N, C-alpha and C positions, 0 to 999 in steps of 0.2 A: 541681442541680436538674434536670439532663437527662443522657441518654446519647447524644443525637444526635451522631454523630461530625462532621458538618459544622459544628454550631455550636461544638463543643469545638475543633476544629481552627482556626477563625476566631480565637476568643479566645485560643489559644495563640500564633498567629501575630502577632496584634496586641499581646499582652503582651510578646513579644520584642522589638518596635520601641519601644513607648511606655514600657515598664518600670516599671509600677505597683508600689507597696509592698505593696498588697494587693487582692483582688477581692471585691466584694459584688454578689450576686444581688438583683434587685428582685422581690420576691414578690407585690407589690401589696397588701399588709396595711396597714391603717391604723397599726397599731403601729409598723411599720418606717418608714412614711412621716413619722409624728409624730417619731420619734427623728431622722429626716434633717432635718426642720424645725429641731429644737432645735439640732443641730450647726450647721446653716447660720446660725441666729440668733447662736450663739456665736462664729462665725468673721465675723460682720458681712457675710455674703453676701446675707442678706434681713433685713428688719425686721418684727418682729411688730407689727400694728396693733391698734387698740382693739378687744378681743375682744367688747365689749358691743354697739358700733355695727357692728362689721365682723368677725362671728365666722369664724375660720378664715382670715383674710385677711392677706397679707403684701405688703411692698413691696421691690422690687429696683431698683437703681441699675446700669446698664452703663456700661462705658467710654465716654466722650463720643465716641471715634472709631467707635463700634460701636453704631449705634441704628436700623439698618434692614437690609433684604436688600441684599446686594452684587451687584447684577445684572451689573457689569463684571467680577466675579471668580467669578460662577457658570458652571461649564463643564460641557458634555456631551462625554464621552471615549468615542469610537468609532473603529474602525479607519481610517475615511476620513472627511474633512471633509464630503463630500456627505451622509453618513448623519445628521450632526448638522444640516445644512441651514444657509441663509443667515442665520436668525434667532438662531442660538445661537453663543456662545462655544465653541471646539472645541480639544481636545488630543487627541493620540493617546494611548491607555490606558498604554502602557509608560512613556512620558514623565511621564504625570500621576501614576501610582502611585509612581514614584521621586521626583518633585517633592514631593508632599504627605506622603508617609510619611517622607521626608527631614526635612521641616519638623516633623513630629510626633515625631520620634526622641528618646526619653528625656524627652518632655513631661510623662509621668505620674510622674517620679521624686519620692518622698515623697508621692504622692497616691494615692487609691483609684480603682480602676477599677470603675464601676458597670455591671453588665450589665442592660439593660432589655429583657424579652422583651415585645413589644406586638402587638396586632392592629388592623389598619384595618377597620372594620366589626365586626358583631356576630360574636364567636368562634365558629368553626364553620360560619358560614352560606356559602352558594354564593359570595356576594360577597366574604367576608372574605379579607385577605392578611396574612401575618405577617411582622414585622421584628424584628430584634435591635440595638439601639443601645448601642455602648459610649461611655461619657463620663466625663470627671473632675469634671463639674459638678453638684452637688446642685440647683441652681436648674434645670438641664435635666431631671434626673430628676422633680422635683416638678410641672414643666410637662407632661412627657410623661404623667404619671399623671393629669393633667387632660385633655389633648387626645386621648389614645388609651385603649384598654383594655388595662391592664398587668397582668401577674401570672404565677404559676407554671402556672395552667391553660392559658395560651397554649403553653407548652412541651409540656404534655400533648397539646394537640390537634395541634401539630407532628409529634410522635412522632419518627420517623427521616427525616422528609421533608427534602429539600435545597431545597425551594421556599419560600424566605424572603429577605428583603432584608437585606444586611449594611450596618451603619452604624458609623461611627467618628468621635466628636467629641473633637477635642483642643483645649482653650481656648488652650494654649501661652502666648504673651505678648501675645495681643490685639494684635497688630502688623498694622496695616491694609495694610502693604506686602507681607505674606506671608500674607494671607487669601484663602483659596480655599474654595469648595464644589464638590466635584467629583462628577459623576454618571456612573456606568459602567452604562448600561442593559443591555448583554448580560450582565454579570456581576451584576446586581441589587445593586449596592454604591454606597454614598454615603461620602464622606470630607470632613469639614469641619474646617478648622484655623484658628486665630487669631481666634475669634469667640465671643462670648457672648450675642449677641442671638438672641432666639427664632426669628426666620425663617431664621436660618442654622445653628441648633443643634437645634432640634426636627425631627429628621430625617423623622419621620412625616409631617409636614405637606406643604408644598409640594414638598419633595425627593423623598419617596415618593409621596405621594397624587396627585401630578401628574406630576412629571418621569419618575420610574421606572414608575408605573402607566400612564401614557399609552403608553408603549412596550410594557408588558404587554398593555394593552387591544388595541393593533395586532395583536399576535400571537395573541391569544386571543379576538378578536371582541367586545370591549366597548369602552366609552368612559370615559375618566377626564377629567372637565371642571371647570373653574373656574366652577361654577354653584351657586347657591342652589336649594334646593327648598322650595316651600310649598304648603300645602293649602288649598283654599277650599271651605268648606261653605256652599251657598246655600239658602235656604229651599225645603223639599220636594225637595231633590236630595241625591245621595250626594256626599261630599267628593271633589273632583277635584284633581289635582297637577299642577304646572308646574315646569320647571327654567328658571332665567334666568341669563344670562351678561352682566355689566357690568363695564367697566374700572373702575380705581380712581376715586373722586371721583364716582360716578354713583349713589349711594344704595342699594348692594347690601344691606347689613345692615338698612337702614331698610325696604326691600321685603320682605326675608325675614321680618321681624317686624311687618309692617304691621298696624296697627290701623284698622279701617274707620270712617268718620265715623258720627255718631249715627244719621242716617237709615237707613243700611245695618245698623247693629247692632240697631235696633229691629224691622226685618224679618226678623232672624234669621241674618244673615251672619256668619260666622266664620272667621278667617285662622289657620292652624296653620304653625308654623315646624318644618321637617324638618331644614334646614341653612343656614347662612349663607354658605358659602364653597365647598365641595367636593362633587361628585356623581360617583358611580360607576354608570354605566348598562349594563344587560344585557337581552338579549331573553330574556323569560320563557317559560315552557312554553305560555303562551297566545299567543305570537307578539308580544305588545306589549313596549313599552320599559319596563323597571322601574328604579327608581333608589334609592340608599341615600346617606345622608351617612356616609362612612367615619371621620369624627371623632366625638369624645366630648365636645368642649369647644368654647368660642368664643375665638379670639385677635383681639380686636377693637381698633380704634383708639379710645383714650379722648376725645381732644378732640373736642368738638362732641356727644358723647353725653350726654343730658340726659333729664329727665322729659318734656320737651316734644317734643325731636326724636325719641326712642326710648326709651320708658319700659320696654319689655321688655327691652331690652339693659342698661339701667341697673340694673334690678331684678335681672338675672342676675349682676351683680357684687356683690351685697351680702353674699355669704358664700362661703367657701372658694375665694377668688379671690387670684390673684397679680398685683399691679400693677406694671408696669415703666416707670420714668422719668416719674413723675407728680410732683405737688407733695405734701410731707407737711405736713399741718397740725399744728403742734407743741401747739397749744391742747388738742386732743382726740385728737391722734394718729390722724387719719383722712387721706383723701386728697381731692385736688382737681385739676382741670384746666380749661383754658380752654373755656368753652362749658357747663360743668356747670350754673352758675348765675351770677348777677351779684353774688355775694358772696364774692370771693377772700379768703383768710385773710392777716391782716397779719403773724402770727408763724408763719413757715413755712420749709421748706427747698425750693429748687427741684430740678428733676430731677437736678442735678449734686450736690446735697447742700449748696449754699451758702445762707446767709440769705436770705430773699425775702419782701418785703412786696407783696402783691398789689394794694394800694391805691396805692402809690407808684412801684413798679418799672416801667420801660418795657420790660424784657425779659420774655418768656413764661416762666411757672414750669414748665409741662410741656413735654416735647419734642413737637413736632408729631406725631410718630410713636409717641407713648407708648402703651402697650398694657395690656389686661387679659386674663388667662387665666381663664376661667369655665367652671365644669361646665355642660353643656347642660341638664342636669336643673334647673338655677335658673330657666330661661326660663319665665315664665308662660304662653306660648303655644306651648310645646313639642307637637309632635303626639303623639298617642297612638300613632301607627304608628312613632315614631322607632326603637324597639328591635325593630321586625319584621324578621326575618332575611330575608324575601323582598322587602323594600323596598316601595315605592309605584309604581303604574302612572302613567306620564306621559302627560298629555292634550296638552301643548303645551310648546314650547321657545322662549323668548324671548331675543332678544338686543337690547342697548340701550347707547347712548353718550350723551355729553354734547355735544350740537350746538346752536348758537344759531340756525342757520338750516337750510335744505334738507330735513332729516329731519322728516317728519311725526310726529304724536303716536303713531300705531300704524298698521301695515299688515300684511298677511298674504301669506306666500310663496305663489307659484302652485303650487308643488310642492316635494318634498324637495330636490332639487338646486338649485332656486332658493333654497330656504332656507338651503343650505350656501354658496351664493353670498353671501347677506346675511350670514351669519356671517363668512365669510372676508374680507369687505370691511368688516368693522366698524371704525369709527374713532371717536375722541372728541377733544374739545378740552380742553386743558390748563386747570388753574386755577392762581392765583398760589401756592397753598399747595403744589403739586405740582412747579412747574417755576420759579416766580418770574415766569412770563409767562402771559398769558391767551390763549385762542383758538388755541394751536398745535395743529394738527391732527396726531394720531398714529394710524396703523393698529395695530389690536391684535385679529387674527382671534380670534373666539369669546372674547376677553379671555383668551386663552392664550398670547400671544407670549412672555411671560417663563417660561412653564412647560411648554411642550412639549418632551418629551424626546428628540426626533428630528426629522427634516426635516419642515418644516411642509407642504411640498407633498405628501408622503406621508400626512400627517395628514389634509389635504383629501380625498385619495383613500380613507382609512379611513372619513370620514364618508359619502362618496358610496357605499361598499361596505355600510356599515350601513344606509343607506336601502333598498338593494336587498334586503337580507336581510328587513327589516321589511316591505316591501311595502305592502299596504294598511293595515296596522296602524301606519304611520309617525306619530308625532304631528305635528300641524301646527306650523309655524314662523312666528314673528312678530318684528317689530321695533318697539321703543318708543323714544320720546324725550321726557323730562320737560322738557327744558332749552331748548326754543325761546323766544326772546325777541321782544319788540316793538321798535318804533322807539327807546324810551327805554332799551333793554338790559334791562328787567325780564322776568322769567319770566312767560310768559302762562298756563301750567298750574300749579295750586297744589301738585301733587305730595303726597308723603307718603300719609296716608290716603285722599286722593281718587283715587289710582291703582287703587282697587278698581274704579272706574268703567270703566276700560279693561280690567282683568281680567274684568269682567262680560261685556264684548262679546267678548273672546277665547273665553271658555268657551262663550257663545252660538254662536260660529262652529264650535267644536269638536264641538258637539252639533247643528250643523245647524238651530239655532233661529232664525237671522236670515240674511238675505242681505247681500251686500256689493256695492259697486260696483267694477268692473274698471278699473284704471288702468295706465299704462305701468310703474310700479313694483311693482304687486301689487294685492291685494284691499284695500279701504279701507272703514270704515264709512260708512253713511249718517249724516248728522249726527243724525238723529231717534234713532238707535240708540245713541247715548251718552247715558246718563242724566245730566242736568245739575241734577236736583232738589235744591235747597238747597246747590248748589255755590258760587254767587256767581260762576259763569262765564257770560259773555254769549256768546250764539249767534254773534255776529260773531267773537268771539275763538275759538270752537270752528272756525269756517271757516278762520282763519288757521292753526290747529294742524293742520288736515287738508289744507292747500294743497300741492299738487305744482307746483313751479316747473320747467318743462321745462328752461329755460336753465341753472339751478343744477345740475339732475340731469346734464346734458350734461357740465357742468364736473366734476362728482363722478365720472363714468365715466373722465375723463381721469386723476384721481387714483388710481382704482382700477387701470386700465391700467399705470401707473407702478409702483404697488406689486407687482402681479402679476408684473412682468417680473423681480423678483429670484429668482423660483422657476424661471424657465426651463423646461426639458423636464419638470419635476416638476409642474408645474401641470396638474391634470387637465383634460382635454379638455372635461369636463362644465362647468366653471367658465369657461372660454374661450368656450363657446356661449352660457351664461348672460349673460355680459357682452355679446356681440354681439347677442343677442336683446334686451337692456335697450336698448341704443343704437338698435336698429332700432324698437322700440316708442315711444321718445321721439322720434325724428325723424318718426314716422309718426302721431303722435298727432292 
């Protein structure tokens, strides 16, 4: 399908190592994909579901030892440890290549090598980047065909260029002791061995779109971020777009697909989803920051997704979706997971394929990290601008974490560098679902800690540099916290669709339609400027949500100082100054 010498050379080199029986190029046609689905069903790699109720949908069960991203075995391979930084696992490239390719040796024997040419972003656009993944897994092919733009046309666009990301996935024995996902930023190469779980084998996702792309962005003056993109149409106004970065368990997908409460819908408010997970941001010809969602699908967590919590996400899964590690309802050959509804099936198989009765079993039927891979085009609130190769202009960047105390509902950065400080010191408290313990505070700068492909100190400097390049066109930066609790431990803010009330204030600030009060931590809303109409929220509760506790914030600065210390001389002077200024303002308030 191509005469590109760099592509053909890579394939031949990998063939000589993994030793496949044959090679199949993925052309992106529905005919070929349907044949692969049929083959995978025959091999019991996937299970065809009820095609009347879930047309085009399939179920996959992965090895029980392989159900999530393996962060401890995700490695950045650079010539020096300093280049990878203190937040990444590091290997020297020569050692890494020998190690993982040694594990992959002859692992494709009697298997087919599938060659997947794919584009992250609209093929041919300024934003787009091309990758080629080699895999021995049909499941991986089918997921990549949903999550990215796959086909022969990608090779046509690539032409003779050497500017593409190399990827090798070898399922091997799914041995967790020999499982590694290695990234070589300088070589634009990713090698994943001994996994079959999506986050480790869909190399276009976190591996390319964040770890490799973040390094590309530093070299080429753009940003690859773990951010959703949403558009907000307010009555009488043009649609405005914001990016938002939240760590896990902070309602990121729900926010991306937000449904405004009825009072806002009646007024004409509409929220559009451009993306729920990853943003690539470039400075446009007009000097503003523009963003695209480089993906073409949703790789969402199933448990907790319902018509009540996120109807847009659930509707997105109703056709042409691959479900991984959920319950199979044997009565009608559909799927179920905890939180879907209150009617678990009694005649079912759990995520491991064992008989399961949802009425009597004390064990969960779906794995807590079970997934759905669904096409973005299925989303009822997908933005009309999703396929715009120019992207969308960004008015605001929002950071947020799960904090029971200290952090107010919303505040605005004093400047771009102060906003970078806010993002770089972002922290969130754990939930029982994620760590088994609640309230454990973990720093996760820009929600990028597991996904930055180089030294995070240099990453902060790159953010500072981007702000200087943007100048007066830089978007305003905000911090939000939907999770503040009262004395009883109950959430004060209702969250979900009610978050439009905070977005409304954020956009008013971006358009200079409202004033804010200056506080030691940043600009904050006057209580009168947060619309509580028909919200059920009391004014005294709003006061608690917008409270700035000086002593708690001084304690917060000590935690930030301790976290910053790991970056040593790589920490930008601007962030050191912002921390000192915050402490000064707090002490002299």
